[in-house]
C-alpha angles and dihedrals in degrees: 000000000000130000093277091045092250132136121254092258096048127099124223117259106293124202135177118198108191127206089026095156129035108226106044116086089231125020133169138175104214120194126192100180106296093348109100126183131177109215123188136181115214122187131211127180107233139044132272112274092246093062118093115250092238093049105120093209132095120210142240123197138165142216126197131197135180104211118225099252096039092096134050091259119040114260121208122254112250097233105155106010127027121217125249089249092055092048091050093050098046091047089052091050092048098048092042092056095040087057090065098050137068101228092197089066091061103052116180091005125117118193119193120197113204119196115191115183110215095173126019126203102146131298097055094146094050092046088050092055093050094046090043091056092051091048090048093051091051092049092049091051090056093045090053091048094053094043098247088120121040096192134029106255095196110107097186139327122278132200138177137210139176126233137170150168116260120177089346095308127112111233131185130226100006122214119215095270092052094042092052091055099040119125089201124028125196139180117192129190119187138169121238090259090054100257114150120243097163132006105169113170123169133183109226091189128356120017117263131230127255091241089055090053090054091048090052090051094048095049090046091051089054091051094046092051089053092049094050089051087061093057 
């Protein structure tokens, strides 16, 4: 058994607390065990400056931040220049959520998903995607109710989960201790229907077998189905 007394194919306890903040159109506290992230969806009327004026699409983007006291040793705020890790994560969040919407159904609307990690214990990027989706869905519901959107742009839900190989065993939803000792590390993002948005799997030491890759995918799919059922 693992530290939380769970089986290899079990997630940590996962919670979504909606309407967590007052001002954002969608806001969620998402908890994957001891990992806690506040995700919000903010809405602006208009397109990014780089989009052509006659482009029929709206836009969805994301920003991610690891807050100073979220880890055991204080990390610095990224005030003027963000790290490569932060850029990678917020791009992942953005493209994962754009994959689940029809941007042409949200013309002249820009939605920004902010993911602020207040406590980190592994899986912050996957928790951010899940919380970001829930915040997005809540914001879209309000935009439909007030007439800003005429059609629901969400195609289907998405969710994400981490997995890895530790001491030759495939394990789901790694905490920090497990992640730091994993021989293979994986982050998976899927739609509700099982389509793949991201399947990033890296050997930290020895290469892994094809059958192990399939096992990682299957256990991740199980976890993602359970997460989407909580939405």
